Structure formats: C-alpha cells, structure tokens
C-alpha positions as CSV (number, residue, x, y, z in Angstrom):
1,M,0.0,0.0,0.3
2,P,1.2,4.0,-0.6
3,P,2.3,5.6,2.8
4,I,-0.1,7.8,4.1
5,K,0.9,11.7,4.4
6,N,0.4,13.4,7.5
7,R,-1.9,16.0,7.1
8,N,-1.0,17.9,10.4
9,R,3.3,18.0,9.1
10,A,1.6,19.3,5.9
11,R,-0.2,22.1,7.7
12,F,2.8,23.7,9.8
13,N,4.5,26.6,8.3
14,L,7.9,26.8,9.8
15,R,9.0,30.0,8.5
16,G,6.1,31.7,9.6
17,R,6.5,30.4,13.2
18,L,9.9,31.4,13.4
19,A,8.8,35.3,12.3
20,L,6.8,35.4,14.9
21,V,9.1,34.5,17.5
22,V,11.5,36.6,16.0
23,G,8.7,39.4,16.1
24,A,8.3,38.3,19.3
25,L,12.2,38.6,20.4
26,G,12.4,42.1,18.9
27,L,9.1,43.6,20.8
28,C,10.5,42.4,23.7
29,S,13.9,43.9,23.3
30,F,12.1,47.5,22.0
31,S,10.2,47.5,25.0
32,L,13.3,47.0,27.1
33,V,15.5,49.5,25.2
34,G,12.4,52.0,25.3
35,R,11.9,51.1,29.1
36,A,15.3,51.4,29.6
37,A,15.5,55.1,28.1
38,Y,12.4,56.2,29.7
39,V,13.6,55.2,33.1
40,Q,17.8,56.2,32.4
41,L,16.9,59.6,30.7
42,I,13.2,60.8,31.1
43,N,11.9,59.5,34.6
44,N,14.9,58.7,36.1
45,D,15.1,60.6,39.8
46,F,14.1,57.2,41.4
47,Y,17.2,54.8,40.5
48,Q,19.1,58.3,40.6
49,R,18.1,58.7,44.5
50,Q,18.6,55.0,45.0
51,G,22.3,55.3,42.9
52,D,23.3,58.7,45.1
53,A,21.8,56.8,48.1
54,R,24.9,54.7,48.3
55,F,27.3,56.6,47.2
56,L,26.2,60.1,47.3
57,R,27.1,62.1,51.1
58,E,26.4,65.0,52.1
59,I,28.6,65.7,55.1
60,P,29.2,68.7,57.4
61,I,32.2,71.1,57.1
62,P,33.0,71.9,60.2
63,T,33.6,75.9,61.7
64,S,35.7,77.8,64.2
65,R,33.9,79.7,67.3
66,G,34.6,83.4,67.6
67,M,37.4,84.0,69.6
68,I,36.9,85.8,73.3
69,T,39.1,88.6,74.8
70,D,39.7,90.9,77.3
71,R,39.5,94.7,76.6
72,N,42.7,95.1,75.4
73,G,42.3,92.7,72.7
74,E,44.6,90.0,74.8
75,P,42.8,86.4,73.4
76,V,40.9,84.7,76.6
77,A,39.1,82.3,74.0
78,V,40.1,80.9,71.2
79,S,39.7,77.7,69.2
80,S,42.4,75.3,67.7
81,P,42.0,72.6,65.1
82,V,41.8,69.2,66.7
83,E,40.9,66.3,64.6
84,S,38.8,63.4,65.6
85,V,39.4,59.7,64.5
86,W,36.2,57.9,63.8
87,G,34.7,54.5,61.6
88,N,32.6,52.7,59.8
89,P,31.2,50.1,62.5
90,Q,30.3,47.7,58.9
91,E,33.2,47.8,57.6
92,L,35.3,48.0,60.5
93,L,33.3,43.9,61.4
94,K,34.3,42.7,58.4
95,F,38.0,42.5,59.6
96,P,37.5,41.1,63.2
97,E,42.2,40.1,63.2
98,R,42.9,43.9,62.9
99,L,40.9,45.1,65.7
100,P,43.4,44.4,68.7
101,E,46.0,46.8,66.8
102,L,43.3,49.5,66.6
103,A,42.6,49.4,69.8
104,Q,46.3,49.1,71.0
105,A,46.2,52.1,68.5
106,L,43.5,54.2,70.4
107,D,45.0,52.8,73.9
108,V,42.1,51.6,74.5
109,P,40.9,47.8,75.7
110,A,40.4,45.6,72.8
111,D,37.4,44.2,74.3
112,H,35.8,47.7,74.9
113,L,36.6,48.4,70.9
114,V,34.6,45.1,70.1
115,N,31.5,45.5,72.3
116,R,30.8,49.1,70.8
117,L,31.2,48.4,67.0
118,S,29.0,45.7,68.0
119,Q,25.9,46.9,69.4
120,R,26.3,50.0,66.5
121,A,26.9,46.5,63.5
122,D,24.3,48.3,61.6
123,K,25.7,51.4,61.6
124,E,27.9,53.5,59.0
125,F,29.6,55.5,61.8
126,I,30.8,55.9,65.2
127,Y,33.5,58.0,66.8
128,L,36.4,56.0,67.9
129,K,39.0,59.1,69.6
130,R,37.7,63.2,69.4
131,R,39.3,65.8,69.3
132,I,43.0,64.1,69.4
133,N,46.2,66.5,68.0
134,P,46.6,65.9,64.8
135,D,50.1,64.4,65.1
136,E,47.7,61.3,67.4
137,A,44.5,61.0,64.7
138,R,48.2,61.1,62.1
139,R,49.8,57.9,64.1
140,I,46.3,55.9,64.0
141,L,45.7,56.5,60.3
142,D,49.4,55.3,59.3
143,H,47.9,51.7,60.7
144,R,45.7,51.7,57.3
145,I,42.9,49.9,59.4
146,P,40.1,49.9,56.8
147,G,37.0,51.9,58.0
148,V,39.4,54.7,59.9
149,F,38.6,57.9,58.9
150,S,39.3,61.2,60.5
151,Q,37.7,64.8,59.8
152,R,38.6,67.9,61.0
153,E,37.1,69.8,64.2
154,F,37.8,72.3,66.3
155,R,38.6,72.4,70.7
156,R,38.5,75.2,73.5
157,F,41.4,76.7,74.8
158,Y,41.4,78.9,77.6
159,P,45.1,80.5,77.6
160,Q,44.2,82.2,81.1
161,G,43.4,78.9,83.0
162,E,42.2,79.4,85.9
163,A,42.3,83.3,86.8
164,M,39.3,83.5,84.6
165,A,37.4,79.9,84.7
166,H,34.4,81.2,86.3
167,V,33.8,84.5,84.3
168,L,34.5,82.5,80.9
169,G,33.0,79.2,81.9
170,F,33.4,76.6,79.1
171,T,32.3,73.8,76.2
172,N,31.5,70.8,75.7
173,I,32.9,67.9,73.5
174,D,30.8,69.7,70.6
175,D,31.7,73.1,71.2
176,Q,28.5,74.3,72.7
177,G,28.8,76.9,75.7
178,Q,27.7,74.7,79.3
179,E,28.9,77.7,81.7
180,G,29.6,81.3,81.9
181,L,29.8,83.8,79.3
182,E,30.4,80.9,76.5
183,L,26.7,80.1,77.7
184,A,25.8,83.9,78.1
185,F,26.5,84.5,74.6
186,D,25.9,80.8,72.7
187,E,24.6,82.0,69.8
188,W,26.9,84.9,68.8
189,L,30.0,82.9,69.9
190,R,28.7,79.4,67.6
191,G,29.7,79.3,63.6
192,T,27.1,77.6,61.7
193,P,28.7,74.8,59.9
194,G,28.5,74.0,56.0
195,A,27.6,71.2,54.0
196,K,29.0,69.7,50.7
197,K,28.2,66.8,48.9
198,V,30.9,64.0,48.0
199,I,31.5,60.6,46.8
200,R,32.9,57.8,48.5
201,D,33.6,54.2,47.5
202,N,32.7,51.1,49.6
203,R,35.2,51.6,52.0
204,G,33.9,55.3,53.0
205,R,36.4,57.1,51.3
206,I,35.9,60.6,49.6
207,V,36.5,60.2,45.9
208,E,35.4,63.3,44.6
209,N,34.0,66.5,46.0
210,V,30.6,67.5,44.2
211,D,28.9,70.4,45.5
212,L,28.8,73.0,48.5
213,L,25.5,72.9,49.7
214,R,26.7,75.7,52.2
215,A,29.6,77.9,53.3
216,A,31.1,77.6,56.7
217,Q,29.9,80.6,59.5
218,P,33.4,80.9,61.5
219,G,31.5,82.7,64.8
220,K,31.4,86.2,65.7
221,D,34.2,87.8,68.5
222,L,33.6,88.8,71.4
223,T,35.5,91.3,73.6
224,L,34.8,91.2,77.3
225,S,34.9,94.3,79.9
226,I,37.9,92.0,81.7
227,D,40.7,93.6,82.1
228,R,43.3,90.6,82.5
229,R,45.9,92.8,84.2
230,I,43.3,93.7,87.1
231,Q,41.5,89.7,86.8
232,Y,45.0,87.9,87.3
233,L,45.9,90.3,90.2
234,A,42.9,89.5,91.8
235,Y,43.4,85.6,91.4
236,R,46.4,85.9,93.2
237,E,46.0,87.9,95.8
238,L,42.9,86.6,96.9
239,K,44.1,83.1,96.6
240,R,47.4,84.0,98.9
241,Q,44.8,86.2,101.5
242,L,42.9,81.8,101.6
243,L,45.6,80.1,101.9
244,E,47.6,82.3,104.8
245,L,44.3,82.3,106.4
246,G,43.1,78.6,105.7
247,A,40.1,80.3,104.1
248,S,37.1,77.6,102.8
249,S,35.9,80.3,99.9
250,G,36.7,83.7,98.7
251,S,35.5,85.9,95.7
252,A,36.4,89.5,94.8
253,V,34.6,92.0,92.1
254,V,35.9,95.0,90.7
255,L,33.5,97.7,88.5
256,D,34.4,100.7,86.1
257,V,32.0,103.1,88.3
258,A,31.6,105.2,85.4
259,T,30.1,102.9,82.9
260,G,29.1,99.3,85.2
261,E,31.6,97.3,83.1
262,V,33.5,94.2,85.1
263,L,36.6,94.9,85.2
264,A,37.2,91.5,87.2
265,M,36.0,89.0,88.8
266,V,37.7,86.3,90.5
267,N,36.0,83.4,92.7
268,L,38.3,80.5,94.6
269,P,38.4,77.3,94.9
270,T,38.3,77.6,90.9
271,Y,39.6,74.8,88.5
272,N,41.1,74.7,85.2
273,P,38.7,75.1,81.9
274,N,41.1,73.4,80.1
275,A,40.0,70.4,82.1
276,V,36.9,70.8,83.4
277,N,36.9,66.7,84.1
278,A,39.8,66.7,86.6
279,G,37.8,69.3,88.7
280,K,34.8,69.1,91.5
281,P,31.8,69.9,90.0
282,D,31.0,72.1,92.1
283,A,34.2,74.4,91.8
284,R,32.6,75.9,89.1
285,R,30.4,77.6,90.3
286,N,30.4,81.1,89.9
287,R,29.8,82.3,93.5
288,A,29.9,85.7,93.2
289,V,27.0,85.7,90.9
290,T,25.2,82.9,92.5
291,D,25.5,82.8,96.3
292,V,24.3,84.6,98.4
293,V,25.2,85.9,102.2
294,E,24.6,88.5,104.3
295,P,26.6,91.4,103.9
296,G,27.1,92.7,106.9
297,S,28.7,96.1,108.1
298,T,28.7,96.9,104.6
299,M,25.7,98.2,104.6
300,K,26.0,100.7,107.2
301,P,26.8,103.3,104.2
302,I,23.2,102.5,102.8
303,T,21.1,102.7,106.2
304,V,23.2,105.9,106.2
305,A,22.3,107.1,102.5
306,A,18.7,106.2,103.5
307,A,18.9,108.8,106.3
308,L,20.4,111.7,104.3
309,K,18.0,111.1,101.5
310,A,15.2,111.8,104.0
311,G,16.3,114.6,105.2
312,L,16.7,112.9,109.0
313,V,20.3,113.4,109.9
314,T,23.2,115.0,108.0
315,P,27.3,113.7,108.5
316,E,27.2,115.9,111.8
317,T,24.4,114.8,113.5
318,R,25.2,113.0,116.7
319,I,24.0,109.5,118.3
320,D,24.1,108.2,121.4
321,V,25.2,104.6,121.3
322,S,26.0,104.0,125.0
323,P,26.6,101.8,126.9
324,G,27.7,99.5,124.1
325,H,24.5,97.6,123.9
326,M,21.0,98.0,123.3
327,A,17.6,95.9,123.5
328,L,15.2,95.0,121.2
329,G,12.2,92.8,123.0
330,R,14.3,89.6,123.8
331,Y,17.1,90.5,121.8
332,T,20.2,92.7,122.2
333,I,22.1,94.5,120.0
334,R,25.9,95.1,120.7
335,D,28.7,96.9,119.6
336,F,31.9,95.6,120.0
337,R,32.3,98.4,122.5
338,N,31.0,101.6,124.1
339,Y,31.6,104.2,121.2
340,G,29.7,106.6,123.4
341,V,27.9,109.7,122.0
342,Q,29.0,109.7,118.0
343,T,28.1,111.8,114.9
344,V,27.4,109.6,111.7
345,T,30.5,110.1,110.5
346,G,31.3,108.4,113.8
347,L,28.8,105.6,113.2
348,I,30.8,104.5,110.0
349,T,33.9,104.9,111.2
350,K,33.7,102.7,114.1
351,S,31.2,100.4,113.1
352,S,28.6,100.7,115.0
353,N,25.5,98.1,114.9
354,I,23.5,100.7,117.4
355,G,24.1,103.2,116.1
356,A,22.5,101.8,112.4
357,A,19.9,100.3,114.2
358,K,18.8,104.0,115.6
359,L,18.7,105.5,112.0
360,A,17.0,102.4,110.8
361,A,13.8,103.0,113.7
362,R,13.7,106.4,112.8
363,L,12.2,105.6,108.7
364,P,9.0,104.1,107.3
365,N,9.2,100.9,106.6
366,D,8.3,101.4,103.3
367,Y,10.6,104.0,102.9
368,F,13.5,102.1,104.0
369,Y,12.3,98.9,102.3
370,E,12.5,100.9,99.0
371,T,15.5,102.7,99.4
372,L,17.7,99.3,99.9
373,Q,15.6,97.9,96.8
374,S,16.5,101.1,94.0
375,F,20.2,99.9,95.3
376,G,20.2,96.7,93.5
377,Y,19.5,94.3,96.7
378,G,16.6,91.9,96.4
379,Q,16.8,92.3,92.7
380,K,18.7,90.8,90.4
381,P,21.3,92.9,89.3
382,G,21.0,92.2,84.7
383,S,24.1,91.3,84.1
384,G,23.0,88.6,81.9
385,F,25.3,86.3,83.9
386,P,23.7,82.8,83.6
387,G,22.0,81.8,86.8
388,E,22.7,85.6,88.6
389,S,20.7,85.5,91.5
390,A,18.9,88.0,93.4
391,G,19.7,88.1,96.7
392,V,17.0,87.9,99.3
393,L,14.8,91.4,100.4
394,M,11.7,90.2,102.6
395,P,8.8,93.1,102.1
396,P,7.8,95.0,105.0
397,A,4.2,92.9,105.5
398,R,7.3,89.8,106.6
399,W,9.4,92.0,108.9
400,N,9.4,91.5,112.6
401,G,10.4,93.7,115.7
402,L,13.5,93.0,115.0
403,Q,13.7,92.8,111.6
404,K,14.2,96.6,109.9
405,A,17.4,96.9,112.8
406,T,19.3,94.0,111.9
407,M,18.7,94.7,108.2
408,A,20.5,98.1,108.6
409,Y,23.5,96.6,109.8
410,G,23.5,93.4,107.1
411,Y,21.6,90.8,109.2
412,G,18.3,89.8,107.5
413,L,18.6,90.1,103.8
414,S,21.0,88.4,101.2
415,A,23.3,89.9,98.7
416,T,26.3,88.1,95.7
417,P,29.1,89.8,96.3
418,L,28.2,91.4,92.9
419,Q,25.2,93.1,94.0
420,I,27.4,95.1,96.7
421,A,30.1,95.9,94.5
422,Q,26.8,97.7,91.9
423,A,25.7,99.6,95.5
424,Y,28.9,100.9,96.4
425,A,29.6,102.0,92.8
426,A,26.2,103.7,92.6
427,L,27.8,106.0,96.2
428,A,30.6,106.4,94.0
429,N,29.1,107.9,90.6
430,G,26.5,110.4,92.1
431,G,23.9,108.4,93.0
432,K,23.2,106.4,89.8
433,L,22.9,102.6,89.6
434,I,24.0,101.1,86.4
435,A,23.8,97.4,85.8
436,P,26.9,95.7,85.9
437,T,28.1,94.4,81.9
438,F,30.7,92.2,80.7
439,V,30.8,93.4,77.1
440,K,33.5,96.5,76.9
441,G,31.3,99.6,75.2
442,Q,28.2,97.7,76.2
443,R,26.1,101.0,78.0
444,N,22.9,100.1,80.1
445,E,20.8,102.8,80.9
446,A,21.7,105.1,84.7
447,R,19.0,105.1,87.4
448,Q,19.4,108.3,90.0
449,V,18.6,106.6,93.0
450,L,20.8,108.8,95.6
451,D,20.9,113.0,95.1
452,P,24.9,113.7,93.9
453,A,25.6,115.6,97.2
454,H,24.2,112.7,99.5
455,A,26.2,110.8,97.5
456,Q,29.7,112.0,98.0
457,Q,29.1,112.9,102.0
458,V,28.7,109.2,102.4
459,L,32.0,108.9,100.0
460,K,33.7,111.1,102.3
461,M,31.9,109.2,105.2
462,M,34.1,106.3,104.2
463,Q,36.9,107.9,103.5
464,T,37.3,107.7,107.1
465,V,37.1,104.6,107.4
466,T,40.6,103.9,106.1
467,E,42.6,106.2,108.0
468,P,44.1,106.2,111.5
469,G,40.8,105.2,113.5
470,G,39.1,103.5,111.3
471,T,38.1,99.7,111.2
472,A,39.7,99.1,107.7
473,T,43.6,101.2,107.7
474,Q,45.1,98.5,105.8
475,A,42.8,99.0,102.7
476,A,44.4,102.3,102.2
477,I,46.2,103.5,99.5
478,L,49.9,105.9,99.4
479,G,48.6,108.8,97.3
480,Y,44.9,107.9,96.9
481,H,41.8,108.6,99.2
482,V,40.5,105.1,99.8
483,A,36.7,104.9,100.7
484,G,35.3,101.8,102.1
485,K,33.3,99.3,104.8
486,S,34.3,96.6,105.9
487,G,32.3,94.0,107.7
488,T,32.0,90.5,109.9
489,A,28.9,88.3,109.8
490,R,28.6,85.6,111.3
491,K,26.6,82.5,109.2
492,A,23.2,81.1,109.5
493,S,23.3,77.8,110.6
494,G,20.7,75.7,112.7
495,G,17.4,78.9,113.3
496,G,20.7,80.7,115.2
497,Y,24.3,81.8,114.1
498,S,27.7,79.5,113.9
499,R,31.1,80.4,115.3
500,R,31.8,81.1,111.1
501,Y,32.3,84.0,110.0
502,V,32.0,86.1,106.6
503,S,35.1,88.5,105.9
504,F,34.1,92.0,103.7
505,F,36.1,94.7,102.5
506,A,33.4,96.9,99.8
507,G,35.1,100.1,98.8
508,V,35.8,102.8,96.0
509,V,39.2,104.9,94.8
510,P,40.5,107.5,94.6
511,V,37.2,109.2,96.1
512,E,37.9,112.7,94.3
513,N,37.6,111.0,90.8
514,P,36.1,108.0,91.3
515,R,37.1,105.4,89.0
516,F,36.4,101.6,90.8
517,S,34.4,99.5,93.2
518,M,35.5,96.8,94.4
519,V,34.2,93.6,97.1
520,V,36.3,91.4,98.8
521,V,34.3,88.5,100.2
522,V,36.2,85.8,102.4
523,N,34.6,82.7,103.6
524,D,35.5,80.7,106.7
525,P,38.6,81.9,107.8
526,E,40.1,79.9,110.6
527,P,39.8,81.9,113.6
528,D,42.8,82.1,115.2
529,R,44.7,83.6,112.2
530,G,42.1,87.0,112.2
531,Y,38.1,86.8,110.8
532,Y,37.5,90.7,111.3
533,G,36.6,92.2,107.6
534,G,39.2,94.6,108.1
535,A,42.0,92.4,108.7
536,V,41.3,89.7,106.1
537,S,39.9,91.6,103.2
538,A,40.9,94.9,103.8
539,P,44.5,93.7,102.2
540,V,43.1,92.2,99.2
541,F,41.4,95.1,98.6
542,H,44.5,97.5,98.6
543,N,47.1,95.0,96.6
544,V,44.7,95.0,94.0
545,M,44.3,98.4,93.9
546,E,47.2,99.7,94.0
547,G,48.0,97.6,90.9
548,A,44.9,98.7,89.1
549,L,45.5,102.6,89.9
550,R,49.1,102.2,88.4
551,L,48.2,99.7,85.4
552,M,45.3,102.0,84.2
553,D,47.3,104.8,84.9
554,V,44.7,106.7,87.4
555,P,46.0,109.6,88.9
556,P,46.7,110.3,92.4
557,D,44.1,112.8,94.7
558,D,46.2,112.5,97.4
559,I,49.8,113.6,96.4
560,E,50.3,116.0,99.9
561,T,49.8,112.2,101.4
562,W,52.6,110.7,98.9
563,L,55.1,113.5,99.1
564,A,55.0,114.0,102.5
565,A,55.5,109.9,102.4
566,Q,58.4,110.0,100.0
567,A,60.4,113.0,102.1
568,A,60.2,110.7,105.4
569,G,61.8,107.7,103.3
570,E,64.4,110.1,102.2
571,A,64.7,111.9,105.2
572,K,64.8,107.9,107.1
573,L,67.7,106.8,104.2
574,A,69.8,109.5,104.6
575,A,69.5,109.7,108.6
576,R,71.2,105.6,107.6
577,R,74.0,106.7,105.5
578,P,74.6,110.4,106.5
579,A,78.6,110.2,105.7
580,E,77.9,108.6,101.7
581,A,78.1,110.2,98.7
582,P,75.8,109.2,96.3
583,A,77.9,107.4,93.5
584,P,77.9,109.2,90.1
585,I,75.8,106.8,87.2
586,S,76.2,106.6,83.6
587,I,73.9,108.1,80.9
588,E,73.0,104.3,80.3
589,Q,72.0,103.6,83.8
590,A,70.1,107.0,84.0
591,N,68.1,105.2,81.0
592,D,67.8,101.8,82.7
593,A,65.8,103.5,85.7
594,A,63.8,105.5,83.7
595,A,62.3,102.8,81.8
596,Y,62.2,100.7,85.2
597,D,59.8,103.2,86.6
598,D,57.7,103.2,83.2
599,T,57.2,99.7,84.2
600,I,55.3,96.8,86.0
601,P,56.3,94.0,87.5
602,A,55.7,91.0,85.4
603,A,54.0,88.8,87.6
604,M,51.9,91.7,86.9
605,A,52.0,92.2,83.4
606,D,52.0,88.4,82.3
607,P,49.9,86.3,84.3
608,A,52.3,83.3,82.6
609,A,55.4,84.8,84.1
610,D,53.9,83.4,87.9
611,S,53.6,79.4,86.4
612,G,53.8,78.5,89.9
613,V,49.6,79.8,90.0
614,L,48.8,79.3,86.8
615,R,48.7,75.8,84.8
C-alpha cells in the first residue's frame, strides 16, 4: 500500500513560526530598550536617588567658634583645630583580626572596642576618639586599618586657665557653651557649620567633592570688659590670702564706676577650663554671681544714705550709742565696745550696730525697703550672667519686730558680691545705679537713686574707715583717698548663728574722681588667724587696687600724703648713711632706671609669668 501523508505536518509553516518568534523577541527588546531609556533619560529620579544613597553623601564642614578677648584685645578663649577619628562599624567588623591593633592605637581595651562596634553593627559611623592632636590622629591612620577615618573639628582653649575660669565658663565636646559667658553668648559665638556633597567608595573614602551646599560661617568674636591684668591681680592676691588664713572660699569683684563694666571677677576654689572633668563640679560655680551672703556692716553706708535722703540727719548729727548694747524685745544689739556719743560719720568710722539700728528706726518701713531695693538689693543685677541671683530682701509685710534693725547693719537680708559692688559703684557715681556688664562698650541705662550731694557725703564718711582710727586702715593706698567699709558677719546655722564667719571689704578709689568699686568676700577664715573684714579682706583690696590704679594710669588725688611719705623715706635713708656720697651713674644707668619706673612687675603684666599659680 502507498504511504499515507501526515496532514498536520503538511499544515506546519516553519517560516511563519520563526517570523513570529523573531517578532516577539524584537518587541520585547524594543520594550526593554524603551523602558531603559524612559527610566534613565526621562524619569530617572528614583534610580538616581538610589544610586546617590549608596555613594553620594552630605557631610558637614566644621567651623570655628568666635574668639573671646579681654578689653585690650588679648585672647582669653580661642578655638584650635583638632582631629576626630571615626570608623565604619560595618567595615571594621569584616576585619576582626585588625581590631586588637586598632584598640592599641586608640589606647583602649580591645574587648571594649569590640563591644562598642558590635552594638552599632548596623551603623556606618561611630566616633573612635574625639578632639585629639592632629599628629596623634595621623599615627592612628598610619595603621591603614579599613574603615578608620578622621575629620577636622575645633577645640576651645583658655590661655588664662584658672584665673578666668568662672567668667568664661567652658564648652562641651561639641563646642557648645555650658557655663559662664560661653553659655550666655553661645548663639553669638557659635558659627554655622557648612555642608558639601561628596562621593564615597565602598570603604567610606571620599573620592570626589561634588558640590558645596552651604559655606561655613565662623562665629563672631566677643570683646569683654574684663582686663586680664586686673583679673590676674585679683586672683593672685585672693588666693594668697585664702591660703594664709585657711579660708574655704572667696570672691572678688571689680567694677568700673562710670560704666558699670566688670573689670575683674574672681572666685576660689576654681578649676582649669582646659581640663574640666579633672576638677570638682562644685568648683565651677561663680560664687560672685550665684551665692548670697548676709552683707554685714557693708550695709551701714546704705542705711546712712537712706537717712540722708530722708532729711533726718547730716554727717555731723550726733547719736548716743552708749553703753554699747541695746535691748530690742528679747534680743540685744551690741557694738564691739562702748563708743559713747558719735556723729553719723563716726557711726561709719567705728562701725556701730546700735547707731545703724537707731537710724533705721526713724525711717518708715516702706521707705527703707524701697531705698534698699533702689540700690539693687533683692533684684537681679541685670548683667545677663547665667544663674544670676537676686538675693533675699523680704517686703515690710513680712518683717518682725527685729527685722528692720538688723537689716540696717547687714543681717536679715542676703546679697551677692556683685550686688554689693553695684551698690557701692552707685554711691561713687553720684548716686546713679548702672546694671553691670561683661561686654566692653555696652552702656546700660543709669537710674538716679540718690542725690549726688548725699552720695558725696557718704563717700567722705566712708573715707574715714581707711584713715587712722578707722576699722580698715590696711585698705589705704598711698597717694589716693580710699572710701570703704569693712564687715564681718556670722554664718546662719540651724535657726541661729554659728562661729563661722564671712569677712568683707567694699570700697571705692579714688574718692575725688572715683574710678573703681571693689568688693572682697572671704568665707570661713580660721578664727585664730583673724576673721575681721578690716584685717582679712581689706589687704586684698589694697594690693589689687594699688596695681589697678597704676595699670590704668589713674592720677592720685592725695599728692600731699605721697610727698610727705617720699620726704620721710628720703630723710630716713639719709640718716642711715650720713657720710656716704651718692655714686655717679652713667647715662645708660639713668635711662635704665627711668625705663624701670615706667614699667610694671612682670608677674603683674603677664599672668603666665607666675607659673606656680597658673597651670
């Protein structure tokens, strides 16, 4: 039989099927090309973002903090460039055999480093060591451990060290102000970091700078009212006195009378702002601004000013303070001894508690309270310093029968050393109270709180305190009239008063044309070494103001006394060497002597000269 043909095979069209397959593949290829062109050329945002997320990074550009200078342009806080070493935990954990080497380079325990990296295994950034010397950072990077990098940062440095620590404060590891003027003016001093886009490889290394997004703006500089020379003098003299007397702490404030500018502010104990963590936290407190004390006899000139203002007395009005004690209810007010009958001037000269209490008794309660308040007591001084205290001044409605009498001589109210200095500056400034400032050239509005004639009378009365017969002759300065008031207050304890003391001296110099107001406060001097303000705090005032008057070229207002002292010294010298003729000197020697007279001691001019004090 003949073979039968396969009809299905006959109907199979190989060429057609091949054309169909080729067409389908061509259509798919066209679709893929079209899709790729659409994604890469027309709508490429998504994939661009995905690519950027893997290689493109936005990194900050660090900027320096503004420099702080004293009133003469000397730097007291500067920012120095440093390096911070950082790592990529994901990359570092790929090379566990290199971690002990890295730990040794960082000077940290190996297990501590491994634990830190393991806790951040899903992160791409971790600080390994911050704000170190660039040479030290280079030594770490020289190990060429994958995933370890460095970046530029800035660290604050304080050339004056402990002497200016409480005024300046300090910054934290991120260069943000934490205390003092660094905190008060943080926004002004802090710069604005910049930003740039870079491309990094798979190991985190920057291979290309793509774009500058924002230029870095450095912080603004700040010029303080502080004079670093006077600041150092106050620091040195206060520290010396505290060591000699075994006192626990102390403060000193110097104000410019006419402007209210703070020329110096010192506290002890202190700390090194370049190594904040090494000191005790309690030492960082600016006691001159934050700590309140009962001002003791430094209140008596204010009480006398209130009586003069009310027209009740004159400087020559006589007050009987005998027999040296006065009963007031179940309490007794006492003087150091029986001063008999004294004038109002003698009340200040001898520091009579009874005389001050009798003056206050003649003043209406509201009037006395408002006068104290007008001199800044019970109110924040307004300097803008962080943590500034208003002190304690209770309103008349809360006074008991003894309150006004004790307030007249400095008990029953509290004030900071800065408040006391501000009140004395008002007496020296013709009765005008000015809020203190730490910024050179800033002028706060003055308030007239006392008639200029009355203010001058109080100054003249205070001048007798430093003259023979007064309680603070150790504050006297040759060639200058000094007005001041010493004070000694017992510390409150357990509802009464303990045998611990606070010693004060507040003064103004020179009297004829006042330039400086200064307050010295010494806490807890050892009683067997002396605790009266005239013997404890007045010498600090003398030493600091004597140097400040010379540094600032303040002309003397007591030439007669100075000439008399010079004549007496020459006569004594001549009496010791009657037969000796003065040896001739060369022109060079004469020039050297003249140059010496125009200079100041080296340690006074340069704080760094006393290396035993400033570290």
